[in-house]
C-alpha positions as CSV (number, residue, x, y, z in Angstrom):
1,M,-13.1,2.7,34.7
2,K,-11.0,0.3,36.7
3,A,-12.4,-2.6,38.7
4,V,-12.0,-2.3,42.4
5,V,-10.2,-5.1,44.3
6,T,-8.9,-5.5,47.8
7,V,-5.6,-7.2,48.8
8,T,-5.5,-8.2,52.5
9,A,-2.6,-9.4,54.5
10,N,-3.5,-12.5,56.4
11,A,-3.1,-12.4,60.2
12,Q,0.0,-14.3,61.5
13,T,1.5,-15.3,64.8
14,I,5.2,-15.7,65.2
15,I,7.7,-16.2,67.9
16,F,9.4,-12.9,68.8
17,G,12.5,-12.4,66.8
18,N,11.4,-14.5,63.9
19,N,10.3,-13.2,60.5
20,I,6.8,-13.1,59.1
21,A,5.8,-15.4,56.1
22,T,5.9,-13.2,53.0
23,G,4.6,-15.4,50.2
24,V,1.4,-14.7,48.2
25,D,-0.3,-17.5,50.2
26,N,-0.2,-15.0,53.1
27,A,-2.4,-12.5,51.3
28,T,-5.9,-12.6,49.9
29,L,-7.2,-11.0,46.7
30,E,-10.9,-10.2,46.6
31,G,-13.1,-8.8,43.8
32,A,-10.9,-9.8,40.9
33,V,-12.3,-11.2,37.6
34,T,-12.5,-15.0,37.6
35,G,-9.2,-16.5,36.6
36,H,-7.2,-13.5,37.8
37,K,-4.7,-14.1,40.6
38,L,-2.1,-12.6,42.8
39,P,1.4,-13.8,41.9
40,A,3.3,-11.1,43.8
41,V,2.8,-8.9,46.8
42,T,5.0,-7.3,49.5
43,L,4.3,-8.0,53.1
44,E,6.3,-6.3,55.8
45,A,6.1,-5.9,59.6
46,E,8.2,-4.1,62.1
47,A,7.9,-5.8,65.4
48,L,10.6,-4.3,67.7
49,T,8.7,-5.4,70.8
50,A,6.4,-8.3,71.7
51,G,2.7,-7.5,71.2
52,T,0.3,-6.8,68.4
53,H,1.6,-5.1,65.2
54,A,0.5,-4.4,61.7
55,I,1.5,-6.5,58.7
56,N,1.7,-3.9,55.9
57,V,0.7,-5.1,52.4
58,T,1.8,-3.2,49.2
59,D,2.9,-3.6,45.6
60,A,0.4,-6.3,44.5
61,T,0.7,-7.6,41.0
62,I,-2.4,-9.2,39.4
63,V,-2.3,-11.5,36.3
64,D,-4.9,-13.1,34.1
65,A,-5.2,-16.9,33.4
66,S,-2.4,-16.5,30.8
67,N,-0.1,-14.9,33.3
68,K,-0.4,-11.5,31.5
69,D,0.0,-8.6,34.0
70,V,-3.4,-6.9,34.3
71,T,-2.6,-4.8,37.4
72,D,-3.3,-1.6,35.6
73,N,-7.0,-2.7,35.1
74,Y,-7.6,-2.5,38.8
75,E,-7.9,0.1,41.6
76,I,-6.3,-1.8,44.5
77,S,-7.2,-1.1,48.1
78,Y,-4.8,-2.6,50.7
79,V,-5.8,-3.9,54.2
80,D,-3.1,-4.5,56.7
81,G,-3.1,-7.8,58.6
82,T,-2.4,-8.3,62.3
83,L,0.8,-9.8,63.8
């Protein structure tokens, strides 16, 4: 049985025409074993107009304290952020 975790894109505010911040500091990992962390995640947003849009989060990688990829040990739920 896999452990269940949630990866959430953090809300961001940008000036129209600029890009969102995409580093792992802009996403939150919840429910992982102590010492496990999120070294990679994909964040994307398509803001063709001014206003509120979703920041889509996908493709999370989770590693243990030795930086060994343990992503397959988790069932990952993704929660989009708000732009």
